[in-house]
N, C-alpha and C positions, 0 to 999 in steps of 0.2 A: 404736977407741972413741974416739977423740979427735976424730977425723974427722965421724964421724957427729955427735957433740954439737953440734959447731961447723958443724954442716950445720943440724942442727934451731934453734939459735940463729938462723941467719941467715935460713931461712926464717920463723922467727914475728917476726921485727923485720920485714921482709920485709911480712910481712901486715898486720903494726900499723900501717905506714906507709900501704900502701891505705886502711886503713880510717878514718884520720883523713883522708885526702884527701877520702874520699867524705864526709864531715861539712861540709869547708871549702867545698865545690866544688856545694853543694846551691843546686837551680834555685828561683829566685823567679818566679813568673806576673806579669806585668806591669801587667797589669788591678787586680790586688789592691794592687799601689800607688798605683796614677790611685784609684781609687774611696777609699782609706781619707785619702789627703793631699787631695782634692778640688781640684789645682792643679796644670796640668802647666807646667814649667819649658822653655822654649826658648833654647838657648845661642847666639850665632850672633854673628860676627865685624864688625866696624864698616865701613862703607862709606866709601872714602876715596877720594874725586874728587880732581887734578889741574887746578887752575886756574888761566891763565895769560895774560900782558896783555905788552904792549908798553909801554913807558913811559919818555920821556926816550931813546929809539932803540933801548932797551935790552930783553933779554928774561927777562920775571920768570916765578916758578910760586912755587905756595903750595898746600899740602894742604888741602882741605875734609872734615870730618867729616860725613855726610851721616847719619849714626844720630846723631848727638848736634847736628847743627845750630850747629858752630860750629870755626873754624880751628886747623887744627893744630897749624900754623906761628906762632911769633907775629908772621911779617915777610915780608915779599914776597924772594923767593932770588932773583940772578941765578943767568945756565944759560947 
């Protein structure tokens, strides 16, 4: 009798957990979100370009951020 009662409790707990997960993972239509917000955000990484030169006979490089149009490094680096 004790084993049957334990089995029923385990089944009840398992079923209740599955029903909670069904509510947590409810699907959302993306077109509804776009229509409501009126704005689409696009995330992209910065584009970094390596600029090189030879200064006083020595090789140097510096990183340029194409996205923000500014230098990443504050000074030229000897390579």
